[in-house]
Each structure stands twice: as C-alpha cells, then as structure tokens.
C-alpha positions as YAML, in Angstrom:
chain: A
units: angstrom
residues:
- id: 1
  name: MET
  ca: [6.81, -18.33, 2.21]
- id: 2
  name: PHE
  ca: [8.77, -15.05, 4.23]
- id: 3
  name: ASP
  ca: [10.43, -14.77, 0.86]
- id: 4
  name: PHE
  ca: [7.54, -14.61, -1.72]
- id: 5
  name: VAL
  ca: [5.70, -12.38, 0.37]
- id: 6
  name: PHE
  ca: [8.88, -10.17, 0.45]
- id: 7
  name: GLY
  ca: [9.28, -10.60, -2.97]
- id: 8
  name: ASP
  ca: [6.49, -9.42, -4.34]
- id: 9
  name: MET
  ca: [6.42, -6.28, -2.01]
- id: 10
  name: CYS
  ca: [9.28, -5.38, -3.58]
- id: 11
  name: MET
  ca: [8.33, -6.11, -7.14]
- id: 12
  name: LYS
  ca: [5.36, -3.84, -6.41]
- id: 13
  name: ARG
  ca: [7.81, -0.94, -4.87]
- id: 14
  name: PHE
  ca: [9.39, -1.28, -8.06]
- id: 15
  name: VAL
  ca: [6.92, -2.00, -10.43]
- id: 16
  name: ILE
  ca: [4.14, 0.73, -10.24]
- id: 17
  name: PRO
  ca: [6.68, 3.62, -9.92]
- id: 18
  name: VAL
  ca: [8.14, 2.16, -13.24]
- id: 19
  name: LEU
  ca: [4.46, 2.35, -14.50]
- id: 20
  name: VAL
  ca: [3.97, 6.01, -14.05]
- id: 21
  name: VAL
  ca: [7.38, 7.28, -14.69]
- id: 22
  name: MET
  ca: [6.31, 5.55, -18.43]
- id: 23
  name: CYS
  ca: [2.89, 6.33, -18.37]
- id: 24
  name: MET
  ca: [4.37, 10.19, -18.00]
- id: 25
  name: VAL
  ca: [7.12, 10.04, -20.15]
- id: 26
  name: GLY
  ca: [5.70, 7.93, -23.25]
- id: 27
  name: CYS
  ca: [7.44, 5.58, -25.63]
- id: 28
  name: GLY
  ca: [9.71, 8.20, -27.27]
- id: 29
  name: LYS
  ca: [7.85, 7.41, -31.51]
- id: 30
  name: LYS
  ca: [6.89, 10.42, -32.71]
- id: 31
  name: GLU
  ca: [4.03, 10.08, -35.21]
- id: 32
  name: PRO
  ca: [4.32, 12.22, -38.72]
- id: 33
  name: LYS
  ca: [2.04, 15.10, -38.67]
- id: 34
  name: PRO
  ca: [-1.14, 14.92, -40.20]
- id: 35
  name: LEU
  ca: [-1.04, 16.48, -43.79]
- id: 36
  name: GLN
  ca: [-3.32, 19.18, -43.92]
- id: 37
  name: SER
  ca: [-5.78, 19.15, -47.14]
- id: 38
  name: LYS
  ca: [-5.11, 22.47, -49.12]
- id: 39
  name: ALA
  ca: [-8.21, 24.46, -51.16]
- id: 40
  name: VAL
  ca: [-8.02, 26.72, -54.28]
- id: 41
  name: SER
  ca: [-9.17, 29.92, -53.77]
- id: 42
  name: VAL
  ca: [-11.51, 30.66, -56.50]
- id: 43
  name: GLU
  ca: [-11.02, 34.83, -56.15]
- id: 44
  name: LYS
  ca: [-7.22, 34.78, -56.06]
- id: 45
  name: LYS
  ca: [-6.76, 31.10, -57.54]
- id: 46
  name: GLN
  ca: [-4.34, 30.64, -54.86]
- id: 47
  name: PRO
  ca: [-3.98, 27.31, -52.54]
- id: 48
  name: GLU
  ca: [-5.29, 27.90, -49.30]
- id: 49
  name: MET
  ca: [-4.90, 25.90, -45.83]
- id: 50
  name: ALA
  ca: [-8.37, 24.52, -45.09]
- id: 51
  name: PRO
  ca: [-9.39, 25.30, -41.60]
- id: 52
  name: GLN
  ca: [-8.98, 23.06, -38.34]
- id: 53
  name: GLU
  ca: [-10.20, 22.41, -35.27]
- id: 54
  name: GLU
  ca: [-7.02, 23.73, -33.56]
- id: 55
  name: HIS
  ca: [-8.10, 22.72, -30.22]
- id: 56
  name: LEU
  ca: [-8.47, 19.41, -31.52]
- id: 57
  name: GLU
  ca: [-5.67, 18.89, -33.84]
- id: 58
  name: PHE
  ca: [-3.65, 17.24, -31.27]
- id: 59
  name: ILE
  ca: [-5.69, 14.34, -31.01]
- id: 60
  name: ARG
  ca: [-4.78, 11.51, -33.11]
- id: 61
  name: ASN
  ca: [-7.73, 9.12, -32.53]
- id: 62
  name: GLU
  ca: [-10.86, 11.02, -32.19]
- id: 63
  name: LYS
  ca: [-13.44, 8.55, -32.42]
- id: 64
  name: GLY
  ca: [-11.21, 6.62, -29.39]
- id: 65
  name: PHE
  ca: [-10.93, 9.76, -27.69]
- id: 66
  name: ILE
  ca: [-14.51, 10.75, -27.55]
- id: 67
  name: VAL
  ca: [-15.25, 7.39, -26.40]
- id: 68
  name: HIS
  ca: [-13.56, 7.94, -23.94]
- id: 69
  name: MET
  ca: [-14.35, 10.68, -22.37]
- id: 70
  name: LYS
  ca: [-18.09, 9.80, -22.53]
- id: 71
  name: ASP
  ca: [-16.82, 7.31, -20.66]
- id: 72
  name: ILE
  ca: [-15.74, 9.20, -17.89]
- id: 73
  name: LYS
  ca: [-18.33, 11.04, -17.81]
- id: 74
  name: VAL
  ca: [-20.80, 8.25, -17.03]
- id: 75
  name: LEU
  ca: [-17.78, 6.94, -14.76]
- id: 76
  name: MET
  ca: [-18.07, 9.98, -12.83]
- id: 77
  name: LYS
  ca: [-22.04, 10.10, -13.02]
- id: 78
  name: HIS
  ca: [-21.96, 6.79, -11.58]
- id: 79
  name: LEU
  ca: [-19.77, 7.91, -8.52]
- id: 80
  name: SER
  ca: [-21.30, 10.81, -7.90]
- id: 81
  name: THR
  ca: [-24.27, 8.95, -6.97]
- id: 82
  name: SER
  ca: [-22.45, 6.05, -4.97]
- id: 83
  name: ILE
  ca: [-20.60, 8.74, -3.07]
- id: 84
  name: THR
  ca: [-24.41, 10.50, -1.52]
- id: 85
  name: GLN
  ca: [-25.19, 6.51, -1.34]
- id: 86
  name: GLN
  ca: [-22.39, 5.94, 0.64]
- id: 87
  name: ASP
  ca: [-21.77, 2.97, -1.57]
- id: 88
  name: TRP
  ca: [-18.19, 1.83, -0.77]
- id: 89
  name: GLU
  ca: [-18.10, -0.93, -3.45]
- id: 90
  name: ALA
  ca: [-19.10, 0.68, -6.80]
- id: 91
  name: ILE
  ca: [-17.02, 3.64, -5.33]
- id: 92
  name: LYS
  ca: [-14.08, 0.86, -4.99]
- id: 93
  name: ARG
  ca: [-15.01, -0.34, -8.34]
- id: 94
  name: ASP
  ca: [-15.35, 3.01, -10.06]
- id: 95
  name: THR
  ca: [-12.25, 4.75, -8.56]
- id: 96
  name: LYS
  ca: [-10.09, 1.65, -9.85]
- id: 97
  name: LYS
  ca: [-11.63, 2.47, -13.45]
- id: 98
  name: LEU
  ca: [-10.87, 6.34, -12.65]
- id: 99
  name: LYS
  ca: [-7.74, 5.56, -11.77]
- id: 100
  name: LYS
  ca: [-6.76, 4.17, -15.52]
- id: 101
  name: ALA
  ca: [-8.63, 7.26, -17.24]
- id: 102
  name: SER
  ca: [-5.94, 9.27, -18.78]
- id: 103
  name: PRO
  ca: [-7.09, 11.69, -21.27]
- id: 104
  name: VAL
  ca: [-3.10, 12.02, -22.01]
- id: 105
  name: VAL
  ca: [-3.03, 8.17, -23.20]
- id: 106
  name: PHE
  ca: [-6.64, 8.75, -25.33]
- id: 107
  name: THR
  ca: [-5.33, 11.11, -27.80]
- id: 108
  name: GLY
  ca: [-2.57, 8.58, -29.67]
- id: 109
  name: ALA
  ca: [-0.80, 10.82, -29.30]
- id: 110
  name: ASN
  ca: [2.96, 11.04, -28.30]
- id: 111
  name: LYS
  ca: [3.18, 13.16, -25.15]
- id: 112
  name: ASN
  ca: [5.73, 15.79, -26.27]
- id: 113
  name: ASP
  ca: [3.26, 16.67, -28.89]
- id: 114
  name: LEU
  ca: [0.50, 17.95, -27.10]
- id: 115
  name: PRO
  ca: [0.09, 21.08, -25.62]
- id: 116
  name: ALA
  ca: [1.82, 21.28, -22.24]
- id: 117
  name: GLU
  ca: [-1.54, 22.61, -21.38]
- id: 118
  name: PHE
  ca: [-3.55, 19.68, -21.75]
- id: 119
  name: VAL
  ca: [-0.79, 17.10, -19.59]
- id: 120
  name: SER
  ca: [-0.27, 19.80, -17.21]
- id: 121
  name: LEU
  ca: [-4.34, 19.22, -17.18]
- id: 122
  name: ASP
  ca: [-4.89, 15.64, -17.52]
- id: 123
  name: ILE
  ca: [-1.64, 15.38, -14.54]
- id: 124
  name: LYS
  ca: [-4.12, 17.53, -12.45]
- id: 125
  name: PHE
  ca: [-6.67, 14.98, -13.20]
- id: 126
  name: HIS
  ca: [-5.18, 11.91, -11.88]
- id: 127
  name: LEU
  ca: [-3.73, 13.83, -8.50]
- id: 128
  name: SER
  ca: [-7.56, 14.97, -8.05]
- id: 129
  name: ALA
  ca: [-8.46, 11.14, -9.10]
- id: 130
  name: GLN
  ca: [-6.08, 10.01, -6.50]
- id: 131
  name: GLU
  ca: [-7.61, 12.44, -3.26]
- id: 132
  name: LEU
  ca: [-10.48, 10.90, -4.11]
- id: 133
  name: ILE
  ca: [-9.33, 7.47, -4.22]
- id: 134
  name: GLY
  ca: [-8.26, 8.22, -1.06]
- id: 135
  name: ALA
  ca: [-11.12, 9.77, 0.70]
- id: 136
  name: CYS
  ca: [-13.45, 6.46, -0.95]
- id: 137
  name: GLN
  ca: [-10.84, 4.02, 0.73]
- id: 138
  name: ALA
  ca: [-11.48, 6.04, 4.60]
- id: 139
  name: LYS
  ca: [-15.14, 5.50, 3.60]
- id: 140
  name: ASN
  ca: [-15.24, 9.72, 4.55]
- id: 141
  name: LYS
  ca: [-18.53, 11.25, 2.92]
- id: 142
  name: ASP
  ca: [-17.45, 14.49, 3.08]
- id: 143
  name: LYS
  ca: [-14.04, 14.04, 2.27]
- id: 144
  name: ALA
  ca: [-14.83, 11.76, -1.16]
- id: 145
  name: THR
  ca: [-17.42, 15.19, -1.85]
- id: 146
  name: ALA
  ca: [-14.85, 17.39, -1.80]
- id: 147
  name: ALA
  ca: [-12.56, 15.15, -3.56]
- id: 148
  name: PHE
  ca: [-14.56, 14.68, -6.11]
- id: 149
  name: PHE
  ca: [-15.51, 17.97, -7.22]
- id: 150
  name: LYS
  ca: [-11.64, 18.41, -7.69]
- id: 151
  name: VAL
  ca: [-11.74, 15.93, -10.15]
- id: 152
  name: VAL
  ca: [-14.78, 17.87, -11.39]
- id: 153
  name: ASN
  ca: [-13.44, 21.13, -11.53]
- id: 154
  name: SER
  ca: [-10.04, 19.51, -13.31]
- id: 155
  name: CYS
  ca: [-12.58, 18.19, -16.12]
- id: 156
  name: ASP
  ca: [-14.30, 21.79, -16.20]
- id: 157
  name: GLU
  ca: [-10.62, 23.45, -16.84]
- id: 158
  name: CYS
  ca: [-9.70, 20.91, -19.27]
- id: 159
  name: HIS
  ca: [-13.14, 21.36, -21.24]
- id: 160
  name: ALA
  ca: [-13.24, 25.42, -20.74]
- id: 161
  name: LYS
  ca: [-9.75, 25.41, -22.85]
- id: 162
  name: PHE
  ca: [-10.29, 22.30, -25.26]
- id: 163
  name: ASN
  ca: [-13.72, 21.28, -25.23]
- id: 164
  name: PRO
  ca: [-15.49, 25.31, -25.40]
- id: 165
  name: LYS
  ca: [-18.84, 23.47, -26.37]
- id: 166
  name: GLU
  ca: [-19.02, 21.43, -23.51]
- id: 167
  name: ALA
  ca: [-16.82, 23.82, -21.09]
- id: 168
  name: SER
  ca: [-19.04, 22.71, -18.01]
- id: 169
  name: THR
  ca: [-19.68, 19.42, -16.77]
- id: 170
  name: SER
  ca: [-22.22, 20.60, -13.90]
- id: 171
  name: TRP
  ca: [-24.53, 17.86, -14.83]
- id: 172
  name: PHE
  ca: [-22.73, 15.67, -12.22]
- id: 173
  name: GLN
  ca: [-24.75, 17.98, -9.27]
...
C-alpha cells in the first residue's frame, strides 16, 4: 500500500510540472500564416491589401476563442457572487475551471506566433488565478476578494490592449 501511495505522489510531482512546461512551450508546430485578401483600387488600378483587425489576426479560431472568453466572463461573474456569499464549494468548482482557462490556448495558434505581450498577460492571468485558488482554499474572504480583483485586473489589461471595444470588465462589481 505504501509503495502505491508513494508511487502515485511521485507520479503527480513529475506529471504536473511536465504538463505545465508543455502548456507554456507548446508542441512547436507552426501554422501557416493566413493569406490576406487583395482588393483592386478603382482609382489606381493597383492591388491593395484589405484592412484586417490587427489586434485579432493572430487568433486562428476566432469563433472558439470568443466562446471561451464568454465562458470565462460567466465564470468570473459566478465567482464574484460565490466569494461574496462565501460559498466555498461553488468557489472550489469554479476555481478548478478557471485554472484550466487559457487565452493563449484558446487562440488556436502556436505560442511562438502570438504577440509576446499577449503571452505575458496570459501568464499574469494564471498567476493571479493561482493566488485566488490559494486564498479560496484558505477560506479567507478578504484575501479571496483581493486575489479575485487581481484576476479581473489581468483581464482588463489584456482587453485594453487586444480588445479595446471591451477594455474594462468592471461589470463584476
């Protein structure tokens, strides 16, 4: 019995760091860059590059990305209510979901093809989420509230840079 439990603990200590590294590094597969459509200028009769939304062009699966971001928004609203009510079981379920959320992964792009600032903000989101998980495990409402707003601020920073039409997530309050 001891060997089984000890072996299981060693496996968890090995597997979890390996998974974290794999998530951060990615598989290394590069996706082809999307072709830009060309339009012909009537006045100049020359091809022009069609305008693209620069801040989202690195997202390979925009529809899926938006769905995941909306899921995070709903999750954060629920977490806000649960923290206020000190519903620690609901918080435990929701923080597990939050831990799995990754804007970088949701883009569908290789991490190396993403803007460095986007990746940096994703890391900040995850570190804030980890702090929130720890505060919630301690069942400390004040620390959980403070950590929750660090997560919200990390969301706001990313939205300000990459989604200016929704630059603030102040709707949590």
